[in-house]
Wavefront OBJ file of the C-alpha trace (Angstrom):
o trace
v -24.256 -25.201 11.720
v -26.567 -25.899 14.784
v -24.517 -23.676 17.026
v -24.518 -20.957 14.533
v -28.468 -21.227 13.684
v -28.830 -20.886 17.511
v -26.385 -18.009 17.895
v -28.205 -16.050 15.046
v -31.650 -16.878 16.626
v -30.982 -15.260 19.647
v -30.037 -12.020 17.523
v -33.613 -12.344 15.974
v -32.032 -12.553 12.344
v -33.585 -13.444 9.270
v -33.152 -17.189 8.490
v -31.602 -16.332 4.973
v -28.639 -14.883 7.239
v -27.752 -18.393 8.233
v -26.522 -18.991 4.796
v -24.502 -15.703 4.338
v -22.689 -16.222 7.478
v -22.170 -19.792 7.388
v -20.339 -18.935 3.720
v -18.255 -16.143 5.316
v -17.320 -18.947 7.987
v -16.452 -21.700 5.251
v -18.918 -23.911 6.958
v -21.164 -26.408 4.508
v -24.358 -25.397 3.456
v -27.519 -27.091 5.227
v -30.866 -28.112 3.157
v -32.387 -25.640 5.567
v -30.697 -22.477 4.636
v -29.220 -22.900 1.118
v -26.857 -20.187 -0.424
v -29.198 -18.003 -2.596
v -28.221 -17.804 -6.106
v -26.824 -14.296 -6.833
v -23.658 -12.932 -8.163
v -20.415 -12.564 -5.981
v -20.684 -8.902 -5.857
v -24.291 -9.303 -4.239
v -23.284 -11.978 -2.168
v -20.570 -10.060 -0.383
v -22.986 -6.950 -0.026
v -25.625 -9.279 1.480
v -23.199 -10.936 3.896
v -22.433 -7.562 4.927
v -25.773 -6.710 5.400
v -26.374 -9.720 7.428
v -23.508 -8.792 9.741
v -25.179 -5.438 10.391
v -28.351 -6.968 11.230
v -26.460 -9.085 13.718
v -25.126 -5.706 15.384
v -28.639 -4.440 15.189
v -30.439 -7.389 17.053
v -27.661 -7.466 19.864
v -27.499 -3.962 20.304
v -31.579 -3.547 20.456
v -31.107 -6.064 23.691
v -28.333 -4.678 25.635
v -25.664 -1.572 24.718
v -22.632 -2.875 22.710
v -18.990 -1.729 22.879
v -17.198 -2.419 19.116
v -13.300 -1.829 19.060
v -11.521 -1.730 15.576
v -7.722 -1.207 16.328
v -5.186 -0.396 13.893
v -7.780 0.756 11.102
v -4.773 2.122 8.997
v -3.874 -1.652 8.156
v -7.474 -2.418 7.381
v -8.677 -4.642 4.345
v -11.026 -3.271 1.472
v -13.927 -5.700 2.510
v -13.668 -5.068 6.153
v -13.425 -1.263 5.701
v -16.646 -1.668 3.739
v -17.860 -3.363 7.025
v -16.688 -0.550 9.391
v -18.475 2.017 6.933
v -21.521 0.179 7.117
v -21.517 -0.180 10.853
v -20.692 3.323 11.412
v -23.438 4.459 9.436
v -25.688 1.886 11.483
v -24.694 2.986 14.901
v -26.501 6.301 14.260
v -29.603 4.969 15.827
v -28.285 2.235 18.056
v -26.973 2.006 21.338
v -23.545 1.176 20.413
v -20.261 2.796 21.366
v -17.741 1.878 18.569
v -14.188 2.757 18.961
v -11.639 2.684 15.613
v -7.943 3.450 16.495
v -5.684 4.535 13.444
v -2.549 6.354 12.767
v -2.545 9.930 11.844
v -2.155 9.294 7.834
v -5.293 7.516 7.771
v -7.926 9.920 6.328
v -11.295 8.532 7.583
v -14.402 9.492 5.687
v -16.635 9.753 8.850
v -15.644 13.395 9.936
v -18.538 15.498 10.464
v -20.924 13.042 11.008
v -23.147 13.344 13.798
v -22.444 10.039 15.679
v -18.872 10.381 15.298
v -16.312 11.901 17.523
v -12.908 12.455 16.482
v -10.283 12.165 19.358
v -6.499 12.829 18.233
v -4.245 10.800 20.400
v -1.652 13.133 20.549
v 1.872 12.419 22.162
v 1.945 12.835 25.725
v 3.472 16.067 27.363
v 6.313 15.683 29.889
v 3.880 15.707 32.866
v 1.976 13.036 31.571
v 5.318 11.005 30.523
v 6.368 11.188 33.756
v 2.906 9.832 35.525
v 3.249 6.869 32.918
v 6.577 5.912 33.722
v 5.727 5.996 37.753
v 2.383 3.570 36.943
v 4.930 1.357 35.012
v 7.476 1.252 37.948
v 4.625 0.757 40.495
v 6.120 0.285 43.994
v 9.742 0.410 43.045
v 11.800 4.150 42.414
v 13.669 5.087 39.675
v 16.580 7.857 39.593
v 15.030 11.168 38.738
v 17.806 11.830 35.999
v 16.912 8.193 34.755
v 13.270 9.512 34.660
v 14.428 12.755 32.915
v 16.218 10.673 30.290
v 13.455 8.312 29.326
v 10.851 11.279 29.231
v 13.420 13.050 26.882
v 14.001 10.223 24.598
v 10.591 8.512 24.179
v 9.227 11.639 22.534
v 6.053 11.297 24.091
v 4.971 7.858 22.444
v 3.167 5.960 24.970
v 4.570 2.476 23.922
v 8.258 3.547 23.777
v 7.595 5.163 27.301
v 6.366 1.674 28.900
v 8.924 -0.488 26.840
v 11.968 1.753 27.770
v 10.694 2.010 31.538
v 10.710 -1.938 31.733
v 14.019 -2.456 29.977
v 15.608 0.080 32.299
v 14.152 -1.971 35.064
v 14.719 -5.179 33.870
v 18.354 -4.193 33.076
v 19.313 -3.030 36.883
v 18.772 0.665 36.196
v 21.858 1.580 34.218
v 22.681 5.314 33.899
v 24.081 5.038 30.414
v 23.381 2.851 27.583
v 19.402 3.691 27.380
v 18.080 2.496 23.774
v 17.314 5.625 21.743
v 14.435 4.281 19.728
v 11.434 1.786 20.266
v 12.536 -0.936 17.988
v 16.237 -0.678 20.216
v 14.165 -1.055 23.414
v 11.881 -3.770 21.839
v 15.168 -5.649 20.576
v 16.919 -4.882 24.293
v 13.939 -6.527 25.934
v 13.722 -9.532 24.044
v 17.619 -10.117 24.560
v 17.116 -10.182 28.294
v 14.547 -12.834 27.537
v 17.186 -14.928 25.812
v 15.661 -18.342 27.397
v 12.148 -17.848 25.852
v 13.270 -15.628 22.864
v 12.947 -18.549 20.290
v 9.164 -19.037 21.594
v 8.541 -15.693 20.745
v 10.399 -15.394 17.332
v 8.099 -18.674 16.492
v 5.156 -16.919 17.409
v 6.036 -13.662 15.540
v 6.334 -15.926 12.533
v 2.807 -17.282 12.819
v 1.509 -14.031 13.145
v -0.140 -11.093 15.362
v -2.009 -14.129 17.197
v -1.035 -17.569 17.410
v -2.785 -20.688 18.989
v -0.881 -22.935 21.489
v -1.168 -26.200 19.195
v 0.106 -24.788 16.458
v 3.199 -23.030 18.555
v 3.763 -26.633 20.152
v 3.654 -28.193 16.912
v 6.497 -25.799 15.325
v 8.590 -25.328 18.638
v 9.064 -29.437 19.230
v 9.697 -28.675 22.960
v 8.268 -30.424 25.935
v 5.084 -29.041 27.262
v 6.327 -28.023 30.528
v 9.389 -25.882 28.768
v 7.234 -24.634 26.427
v 4.367 -23.469 29.198
v 7.094 -21.872 31.260
v 8.502 -20.129 28.291
v 4.791 -18.777 27.301
v 4.526 -17.667 31.249
v 7.925 -15.273 31.007
v 6.426 -13.698 27.771
v 3.226 -13.324 29.321
v 4.427 -12.165 32.786
v 6.740 -9.650 30.433
v 3.333 -8.044 29.116
v 4.957 -8.696 25.627
v 2.435 -10.918 24.976
v -1.217 -11.420 25.862
v -3.012 -14.635 26.792
v -6.660 -15.509 26.379
v -7.891 -19.158 27.844
v -5.399 -21.882 28.784
v -3.547 -24.503 27.154
v -4.445 -26.686 25.148
v -6.861 -24.047 24.179
v -4.910 -21.278 24.759
v -4.504 -18.484 22.261
v -1.627 -15.660 22.494
v -1.537 -12.239 20.945
v 1.350 -9.593 20.969
v 1.038 -6.552 22.694
v 1.650 -4.384 19.558
v 2.503 -5.294 15.963
v 5.528 -3.275 16.612
v 6.868 -6.129 19.107
v 5.596 -8.814 16.783
v 7.765 -6.883 14.093
v 10.944 -6.782 16.513
v 10.782 -10.302 17.012
v 10.250 -11.712 13.573
v 13.083 -9.156 12.601
v 15.801 -10.790 14.978
v 15.609 -13.806 12.962
v 18.331 -14.743 10.825
v 17.244 -15.102 7.176
v 17.915 -19.021 7.074
v 16.179 -19.532 10.463
v 13.380 -17.434 9.271
v 13.080 -19.154 6.163
v 13.406 -22.787 8.108
v 10.658 -21.503 10.555
v 7.750 -20.224 7.758
v 8.230 -23.591 6.042
v 7.602 -25.780 9.392
v 4.680 -23.411 9.913
v 3.290 -23.764 6.618
v 3.953 -27.886 7.229
v 2.072 -27.972 10.874
v -0.727 -25.857 9.404
v -1.296 -28.436 6.511
v -1.182 -31.242 9.319
v -3.143 -29.663 11.974
v -5.876 -27.753 9.877
v -5.815 -29.301 6.137
v -9.314 -27.404 5.597
v -7.120 -23.907 5.774
v -5.545 -24.854 2.304
v -9.014 -24.235 0.820
v -10.276 -21.927 3.124
v -7.171 -19.554 3.888
v -4.863 -20.218 1.149
v -3.276 -16.571 1.661
v -1.590 -17.881 4.709
v 0.125 -20.781 3.094
v 1.139 -18.447 0.607
v 2.512 -15.719 2.764
v 4.252 -18.402 4.835
v 5.771 -20.270 1.462
v 7.103 -16.900 0.069
v 8.710 -15.967 3.637
v 10.027 -19.460 3.409
v 11.825 -19.031 -0.116
v 9.530 -21.775 -1.405
v 8.447 -19.870 -4.631
v 6.958 -22.467 -6.424
v 4.320 -23.118 -3.409
v 3.605 -19.541 -2.846
v 2.898 -18.988 -6.394
v 0.517 -21.907 -6.300
v -1.240 -20.594 -3.164
v -1.483 -16.747 -4.164
v -3.164 -17.932 -7.339
v -5.604 -20.319 -5.247
v -6.152 -16.979 -2.991
v -6.751 -14.718 -5.487
v -9.319 -16.918 -7.281
v -11.194 -17.610 -3.998
v -11.409 -14.001 -3.499
v -12.496 -13.257 -6.808
v -15.274 -15.837 -6.410
v -16.468 -14.162 -3.105
v -16.554 -10.848 -5.616
v -13.752 -9.635 -2.937
v -12.201 -8.134 -6.054
v -9.612 -5.648 -4.521
v -8.319 -8.526 -2.355
v -8.284 -10.671 -5.445
v -5.965 -8.258 -7.325
v -3.634 -7.626 -4.413
v -3.407 -11.373 -4.089
v -2.852 -11.982 -7.813
v -0.009 -9.088 -7.804
v 1.643 -10.754 -4.728
v 1.502 -14.110 -7.338
v 3.232 -12.231 -10.112
v 6.038 -10.811 -7.699
v 6.942 -14.578 -6.440
v 6.656 -15.495 -10.233
v 9.414 -12.832 -11.112
v 11.517 -14.601 -8.603
v 11.702 -17.902 -11.187
v 13.914 -18.273 -14.158
v 11.943 -17.136 -17.216
v 10.520 -20.173 -19.589
v 7.639 -21.469 -21.055
v 6.160 -22.866 -17.806
v 6.459 -19.511 -15.774
v 5.278 -17.622 -18.695
v 2.124 -20.267 -18.507
v 1.314 -19.442 -15.149
v 2.304 -15.705 -15.436
v -0.711 -15.655 -18.344
v -3.226 -17.389 -15.821
v -2.171 -14.288 -13.087
v -2.566 -11.679 -15.722
v -5.625 -12.795 -17.271
v -7.121 -13.033 -13.705
v -5.686 -9.695 -12.862
v -7.431 -8.077 -15.803
v -10.887 -9.454 -14.923
v -10.289 -8.244 -11.123
v -8.781 -4.891 -12.146
v -11.643 -4.460 -14.463
v -14.179 -4.122 -11.229
v -11.749 -2.500 -8.910
v -10.197 0.081 -11.125
v -12.561 0.304 -13.883
v -13.434 -0.958 -17.364
v -10.914 1.750 -18.689
v -8.127 2.200 -16.032
v -4.807 2.220 -17.373
v -3.893 -0.500 -14.819
v -6.619 -2.712 -16.553
v -5.361 -2.269 -19.920
v -1.768 -3.185 -18.721
v -2.898 -6.342 -17.327
v -4.470 -7.210 -20.636
v -1.459 -5.837 -22.772
v 1.261 -8.058 -20.851
v -1.416 -10.913 -20.876
v -1.802 -10.722 -25.001
v 1.802 -10.570 -24.976
v 2.539 -13.985 -22.853
v -0.862 -15.394 -25.060
v 0.878 -14.823 -28.416
v 4.501 -16.227 -27.348
v 2.922 -19.267 -25.919
v 1.328 -19.856 -29.333
v -2.247 -18.123 -28.740
v -3.478 -21.161 -26.330
v -7.634 -21.829 -26.764
v -8.329 -21.980 -23.239
v -7.230 -18.210 -22.979
v -8.937 -17.053 -25.666
v -10.927 -14.678 -22.956
v -7.473 -12.446 -22.986
v -8.031 -11.230 -26.709
v -11.839 -10.791 -25.828
v -10.882 -9.043 -22.757
v -8.666 -6.636 -24.337
v -11.065 -5.752 -27.387
v -13.966 -4.894 -24.352
v -11.322 -2.612 -22.691
v -10.664 -0.761 -25.876
v -14.343 -0.579 -26.945
v -15.116 0.774 -23.601
v -12.565 3.635 -24.259
v -14.005 4.262 -27.424
v -10.936 3.039 -29.306
v -13.173 1.391 -31.451
v -10.645 0.782 -34.333
v -8.542 -0.997 -32.262
v -10.991 -3.140 -30.638
v -12.107 -4.390 -33.943
v -8.955 -5.594 -35.427
v -8.577 -7.348 -31.988
v -12.064 -9.185 -32.894
v -10.670 -9.991 -36.081
v -7.559 -11.663 -34.793
v -9.788 -13.699 -32.109
v -12.049 -14.739 -35.498
v -9.045 -15.532 -37.703
v -7.100 -17.670 -34.830
v -10.760 -19.553 -34.157
v -11.153 -20.433 -37.825
v -7.656 -21.824 -38.161
v -8.426 -23.718 -35.106
v -11.880 -25.101 -35.995
v -12.750 -24.009 -32.280
v -16.289 -23.228 -31.901
v -16.154 -21.380 -28.517
v -13.587 -19.019 -30.050
v -15.924 -18.339 -32.719
v -18.841 -17.465 -30.381
v -16.748 -15.148 -28.528
v -15.575 -13.540 -31.708
v -18.607 -13.376 -33.314
v -20.519 -11.581 -30.390
v -17.665 -9.150 -29.920
v -17.382 -8.205 -33.473
v -21.047 -7.880 -33.612
v -21.124 -5.489 -30.631
v -18.250 -3.372 -31.775
v -19.452 -3.109 -35.430
v -22.979 -1.692 -34.217
v -21.415 0.905 -32.264
v -19.297 1.783 -35.400
v -22.476 2.056 -37.328
v -21.787 -0.963 -39.869
v -25.238 -2.672 -38.778
v -25.179 -5.092 -41.758
v -22.011 -6.645 -41.057
v -22.968 -6.441 -37.140
v -26.131 -8.514 -37.991
v -24.279 -10.916 -39.691
v -22.062 -11.436 -36.885
v -24.683 -11.153 -34.203
v -26.592 -13.790 -35.827
v -23.802 -16.093 -36.540
v -22.556 -15.913 -32.499
v -26.680 -16.556 -31.723
v -26.665 -19.650 -34.196
v -23.199 -21.231 -33.147
v -23.942 -20.869 -29.434
v -24.457 -24.441 -27.688
v -25.473 -24.445 -24.148
v -23.467 -27.503 -22.879
v -20.739 -27.517 -24.722
v -19.994 -23.579 -24.689
v -20.735 -23.108 -21.281
v -17.312 -22.121 -20.130
v -17.883 -18.881 -22.103
v -20.385 -17.432 -19.490
v -17.346 -17.282 -17.072
v -15.070 -15.785 -19.893
v -17.664 -12.959 -21.254
v -19.499 -12.508 -17.772
v -23.022 -13.645 -19.267
v -24.524 -16.199 -21.860
v -23.524 -14.968 -25.552
v -26.716 -16.215 -27.021
v -28.941 -14.034 -25.176
v -26.698 -11.131 -24.941
v -26.478 -11.525 -28.948
v -30.353 -11.393 -29.358
v -30.198 -8.162 -27.110
v -27.850 -6.497 -29.064
v -29.100 -7.669 -32.238
v -32.578 -6.068 -31.279
v -30.898 -2.577 -31.864
v -29.130 -3.483 -34.891
v -32.527 -4.748 -36.578
v -34.179 -1.591 -35.216
v -31.641 0.741 -37.045
v -31.721 -1.195 -40.115
v -35.608 -0.728 -40.410
v -36.733 -3.804 -38.960
v -38.637 -2.725 -35.617
v -41.187 -5.570 -35.129
v -38.223 -8.068 -35.628
v -35.960 -5.831 -33.258
v -38.747 -5.989 -30.663
v -39.251 -9.675 -31.033
v -35.423 -10.420 -30.690
v -35.332 -8.299 -27.437
v -38.120 -9.970 -25.912
v -36.458 -13.392 -26.686
v -33.411 -12.278 -25.267
v -34.863 -11.113 -21.977
v -37.276 -14.401 -21.542
v -34.245 -16.789 -22.310
v -32.037 -14.665 -19.302
v -35.158 -15.113 -17.168
v -34.648 -18.889 -18.054
v -31.368 -19.101 -17.475
v -31.603 -17.302 -14.094
v -28.259 -15.451 -14.615
v -27.972 -12.131 -13.230
v -25.778 -10.254 -15.449
v -27.090 -12.008 -18.549
v -30.894 -10.576 -17.373
v -29.053 -6.716 -16.825
v -27.630 -7.160 -20.286
v -30.734 -8.044 -21.989
v -33.093 -5.508 -20.099
v -30.410 -2.576 -20.530
v -30.114 -3.367 -24.492
v -34.190 -3.732 -24.273
v -34.404 -0.374 -22.469
v -32.191 1.304 -24.959
v -34.324 -0.237 -27.904
v -37.817 1.022 -26.145
v -35.542 4.449 -25.830
v -35.039 4.505 -29.693
v -38.643 3.030 -30.484
v -40.123 5.938 -28.359
v -42.393 3.675 -26.592
v -42.181 5.407 -23.076
v -44.587 3.585 -21.172
v -42.979 0.614 -21.977
v -39.429 1.812 -21.329
v -40.399 3.070 -18.044
v -41.576 -0.600 -17.042
v -38.314 -1.977 -18.320
v -36.181 0.861 -16.608
v -37.578 -0.324 -13.350
v -36.957 -3.845 -13.794
v -33.420 -3.009 -14.951
v -32.792 -1.107 -11.618
v -34.593 -3.879 -9.740
v -32.042 -6.418 -10.922
v -29.040 -3.937 -10.591
v -30.233 -3.046 -7.157
v -30.328 -6.956 -6.005
v -27.293 -7.805 -7.562
v -25.162 -4.986 -7.653
v -24.161 -3.870 -10.928
v -23.647 0.064 -11.009
v -22.606 0.404 -14.430
v -26.143 -0.982 -15.578
v -27.970 0.874 -12.575
v -26.654 4.392 -14.348
v -28.255 3.120 -17.778
v -31.477 2.516 -15.963
v -31.363 5.801 -14.152
v -30.703 7.331 -17.356
v -33.713 5.704 -18.784
v -35.969 6.748 -16.413
v -34.906 10.043 -16.501
v -35.875 10.362 -19.980
v -39.304 8.797 -19.324
v -39.422 11.472 -16.347
v -39.131 14.268 -19.195
v -41.431 12.981 -21.832
v -44.009 12.545 -19.128
v -43.786 16.346 -18.367
v -41.738 16.030 -15.289
v -38.770 17.948 -16.895
v -36.918 18.975 -13.796
v -36.994 15.749 -11.897
v -36.008 13.891 -15.274
v -33.083 16.308 -16.087
v -31.771 15.424 -12.218
v -32.159 11.722 -12.975
v -30.224 11.917 -16.346
v -27.330 14.104 -15.086
v -27.031 11.520 -12.008
v -27.313 8.488 -14.256
v -24.907 9.799 -16.795
v -22.236 10.878 -13.912
v -22.442 7.571 -12.598
v -21.924 6.278 -15.928
v -18.863 8.089 -16.806
v -17.345 7.912 -13.505
v -14.566 5.340 -15.003
v -14.258 7.369 -18.076
v -16.334 5.096 -20.078
v -17.043 6.552 -23.366
v -19.204 3.846 -25.339
v -23.060 4.902 -25.682
v -22.257 8.658 -24.466
v -23.299 9.601 -27.532
v -26.961 8.817 -27.171
v -26.804 9.783 -23.500
v -25.865 13.102 -24.347
v -28.490 13.579 -26.850
v -31.127 12.260 -24.555
v -30.010 15.334 -21.967
v -29.966 17.329 -24.895
v -33.489 16.461 -25.806
v -34.765 17.388 -22.043
v -32.846 20.617 -22.188
v -34.604 21.559 -25.127
v -37.870 20.753 -23.714
v -36.906 22.924 -20.945
v -35.824 26.009 -22.839
v -32.472 25.551 -22.344
v -31.562 25.742 -26.294
v -27.811 26.790 -25.750
v -27.230 24.003 -23.233
v -28.668 21.483 -25.499
v -26.684 22.909 -28.439
v -23.394 22.458 -26.524
v -23.942 18.682 -25.512
v -25.007 17.789 -29.145
v -21.448 19.317 -30.195
v -19.514 17.323 -27.588
v -21.688 13.994 -29.003
v -20.522 14.652 -32.556
v -17.026 15.493 -31.051
v -16.859 12.052 -29.479
v -18.318 10.408 -32.493
v -15.011 11.840 -34.349
v -12.654 11.097 -31.778
v -14.015 7.471 -31.119
v -15.454 6.343 -34.353
v -18.841 5.383 -32.511
v -20.988 6.505 -35.381
v -24.452 4.159 -34.726
v -25.953 7.482 -33.794
v -24.231 9.951 -35.780
v -27.156 10.453 -38.180
v -29.607 11.388 -35.848
v -26.994 13.546 -33.617
v -26.825 15.628 -36.872
v -30.714 15.707 -37.280
v -31.082 16.642 -33.866
v -28.861 19.789 -34.246
v -30.616 20.563 -37.063
v -33.763 20.697 -35.435
v -32.231 22.916 -32.639
v -31.028 25.167 -35.120
v -34.443 25.323 -37.374
v -35.899 26.575 -34.177
v -33.775 29.103 -33.711
v -34.684 30.233 -37.405
v -31.554 29.148 -39.201
v -33.599 27.269 -41.880
v -30.253 26.886 -44.047
v -28.005 25.401 -41.423
v -30.717 23.117 -40.567
v -31.173 22.050 -44.164
v -27.523 21.053 -44.532
v -27.446 19.097 -41.470
v -30.594 17.131 -42.472
v -29.111 16.336 -45.615
v -25.805 15.098 -43.524
v -27.954 12.949 -41.531
v -29.559 11.514 -44.736
v -26.219 10.641 -46.346
v -24.969 9.161 -43.314
v -28.085 6.804 -42.785
v -27.748 5.894 -46.532
v -24.160 5.090 -46.178
v -24.996 2.909 -43.362
v -27.812 1.136 -44.766
v -30.272 2.361 -41.573
v -33.461 2.612 -43.023
v -34.885 4.173 -39.544
v -32.440 6.855 -39.595
v -33.005 7.445 -43.347
v -36.822 7.671 -42.389
v -36.554 10.253 -39.643
v -34.038 12.326 -41.964
v -36.293 12.177 -44.581
v -38.934 13.216 -42.188
v -37.503 16.404 -40.994
v -36.338 17.299 -44.458
v -39.660 16.821 -45.943
v -41.241 18.970 -43.131
v -38.703 21.802 -43.887
v -39.503 21.684 -47.454
v -43.497 21.720 -46.931
v -42.851 24.754 -44.963
v -40.997 26.563 -47.384
v -43.750 25.723 -50.104
v -42.019 22.768 -51.886
v -44.317 19.847 -51.025
v -43.795 18.138 -54.258
v -40.106 17.942 -53.417
v -41.033 16.794 -49.861
v -43.259 14.137 -51.259
v -41.061 12.865 -53.770
v -38.348 12.558 -51.096
v -40.270 10.730 -48.189
v -42.482 8.784 -50.275
v -40.111 5.918 -51.458
v -38.404 5.837 -48.320
v -41.551 5.043 -46.422
v -42.509 2.534 -49.105
v -39.464 0.569 -47.991
v -40.953 -0.556 -44.856
v -42.818 -3.776 -44.695
v -43.200 -3.878 -40.726
v -43.302 -1.709 -37.987
v -46.209 0.501 -39.180
v -47.823 1.104 -36.021
v -44.488 2.288 -34.427
v -44.107 6.341 -33.721
v -41.496 6.869 -36.340
v -43.844 5.090 -39.232
v -46.932 6.728 -38.051
v -45.589 10.222 -38.075
v -44.180 9.574 -41.640
v -47.592 8.171 -42.885
v -49.130 11.211 -41.371
v -47.046 13.586 -42.833
v -47.487 12.092 -46.235
v -50.996 12.036 -46.164
v -50.828 15.777 -45.381
v -48.675 16.558 -48.173
v -51.162 14.595 -50.538
v -54.059 16.636 -49.600
l 1 2 3 4 5 6 7 8 9 10 11 12 13 14 15 16 17 18 19 20 21 22 23 24 25 26 27 28 29 30 31 32 33 34 35 36 37 38 39 40 41 42 43 44 45 46 47 48 49 50 51 52 53 54 55 56 57 58 59 60 61 62 63 64 65 66 67 68 69 70 71 72 73 74 75 76 77 78 79 80 81 82 83 84 85 86 87 88 89 90 91 92 93 94 95 96 97 98 99 100 101 102 103 104 105 106 107 108 109 110 111 112 113 114 115 116 117 118 119 120 121 122 123 124 125 126 127 128 129 130 131 132 133 134 135 136 137 138 139 140 141 142 143 144 145 146 147 148 149 150 151 152 153 154 155 156 157 158 159 160 161 162 163 164 165 166 167 168 169 170 171 172 173 174 175 176 177 178 179 180 181 182 183 184 185 186 187 188 189 190 191 192 193 194 195 196 197 198 199 200 201 202 203 204 205 206 207 208 209 210 211 212 213 214 215 216 217 218 219 220 221 222 223 224 225 226 227 228 229 230 231 232 233 234 235 236 237 238 239 240 241 242 243 244 245 246 247 248 249 250 251 252 253 254 255 256 257 258 259 260 261 262 263 264 265 266 267 268 269 270 271 272 273 274 275 276 277 278 279 280 281 282 283 284 285 286 287 288 289 290 291 292 293 294 295 296 297 298 299 300 301 302 303 304 305 306 307 308 309 310 311 312 313 314 315 316 317 318 319 320 321 322 323 324 325 326 327 328 329 330 331 332 333 334 335 336 337 338 339 340 341 342 343 344 345 346 347 348 349 350 351 352 353 354 355 356 357 358 359 360 361 362 363 364 365 366 367 368 369 370 371 372 373 374 375 376 377 378 379 380 381 382 383 384 385 386 387 388 389 390 391 392 393 394 395 396 397 398 399 400 401 402 403 404 405 406 407 408 409 410 411 412 413 414 415 416 417 418 419 420 421 422 423 424 425 426 427 428 429 430 431 432 433 434 435 436 437 438 439 440 441 442 443 444 445 446 447 448 449 450 451 452 453 454 455 456 457 458 459 460 461 462 463 464 465 466 467 468 469 470 471 472 473 474 475 476 477 478 479 480 481 482 483 484 485 486 487 488 489 490 491 492 493 494 495 496 497 498 499 500 501 502 503 504 505 506 507 508 509 510 511 512 513 514 515 516 517 518 519 520 521 522 523 524 525 526 527 528 529 530 531 532 533 534 535 536 537 538 539 540 541 542 543 544 545 546 547 548 549 550 551 552 553 554 555 556 557 558 559 560 561 562 563 564 565 566 567 568 569 570 571 572 573 574 575 576 577 578 579 580 581 582 583 584 585 586 587 588 589 590 591 592 593 594 595 596 597 598 599 600 601 602 603 604 605 606 607 608 609 610 611 612 613 614 615 616 617 618 619 620 621 622 623 624 625 626 627 628 629 630 631 632 633 634 635 636 637 638 639 640 641 642 643 644 645 646 647 648 649 650 651 652 653 654 655 656 657 658 659 660 661 662 663 664 665 666 667 668 669 670 671 672 673 674 675 676 677 678 679 680 681 682 683 684 685 686 687 688 689 690 691 692 693 694 695 696 697 698 699 700 701 702 703 704 705 706 707 708 709 710 711 712 713 714 715 716 717 718 719 720 721 722 723 724 725 726 727 728 729 730 731 732 733
């Protein structure tokens, strides 16, 4: 750690960077540099930022050269780092060179700091020049040079290898290899005495260390040194350092592939098993820090059980670091290995573990509503039921319900909630009850069944115990007690209890802050902002949206960041900055719907429609409201249905269509009464009463509105109730 601190200090790095880079290198945390309490996603982002700061610090001292080779094989997280690096070198004295195959499509084309240089095949003249350079002081007959030029098709590596093959074989005029692979194999065959060492190195990887090679080869040091000397002299392998600290690397991945491919299946399996054994003996810490290496070697060795175990460890380790693309790939490799085992309860249990973890990873990699996510949860659910629905995997039906909820398949989501609750009651499993009640309450709220939603959310809050139910945080992604209160705030408002709603929302935010759990705080702030938007307190909404965006920016929650942007846009509209407000509403809505999420979109469409109406774009507003109502019909998300009809009626009334407007106001009133949504009933009554007043029917207007207003016992200072009271007073004059 001292060496790392000294190294980073030379780059003028913030002290916090030491913790991130130490964690990246699997070094233990120090008291001086404790790891920050961040979500895995945000930790990954901050680690990448720390690496970029190192580059910045070094480049400001002297010009830098960076080389990324074979980018077509790059892993997702390294690709993120490369993208950030290319953006950062725009203003730095850095020459960055990235090589890749033509099929790779770089996103950097057109950027001013990027020059694209296509490495085409060499023409005949350049091929001959390269042959001459490889030959050096020797000479080859012209007809042999012509054959090399013709057969290598302008590929530089093929030209080099074929020329060396010809030199080593005594310049035959016939029998020249016709492919690069054949040429490489021919050269390895002529190095028969050291080929086994090359094969061991190839099995280890593109790069291999002397100590590991020695442990696996099990030959005297002088013999091993001589063999490595011949390989280095052949230029098939490069060397850094001197034994026993030397590290070797193959000239090209194709060289490694040729050496590895020359092994018989039985020999290859035995060799990979020996490598895994040697790694475990020499570097036991790698079993925790690089389980994917062991997984790959065990898979090549045909040791399926061991491979499955380590692919599982690799997937969970990547997920803990928020490298979700890598986690999904590793878990899938584990599943591929599992498929090689005979089908029995033990295999099914392990597959359930992999499938449930894969569902979580795919939710973040592919999206909440991606088909791959649904397939992972569906298979996990099938296994879960086949195995007797083990309680430790109750997050499987919960995750499946969440998947269908976001897709707008509320009926299916609610049936899954009922299954979860029924099983938890049968087994008297309180953690399952908490999860089931929370999920039911959330989905019933979206369906507009507010009274039932309230009962479930209050039950989830009452049942939750911070100690005994702590594992639910990992399964749900947040603390259910705070999340239940946050959802309950919206439900209570719709039911007609504005003061209790605001109190619950504030309590949820306070609890989330006390727990210091980023995703819980994001949920509480997002639902709290939604409530303030409904209440009409735009000053408070602006503050809350700002806090939400700050949390999502710090911890990396794009879904909730989109909601915060929508809220900010609506505040701008209400403050008179309509153009900027519409721009924010659109960008937030586009980001939110990027993953084809349906939940909550009717409300977001209504906000944008309201902005268009204020801007005088009535047709656009009307179109959006129609789209929102179509979503309601398709998905069953009816919690905002009364308001959508009322809003549409208002637009029609503004166009002079009083009769059509009254019909929609009546429909809104009917929906609100059916849902026992007193707040929506009040709003529909106010709109209908105002229309009747304007028609000269003030007595009817008063008779309609007065009993609805009289029902309320709290929230008299909220905009809705103040507006209703003012209208009643005017009608009484």
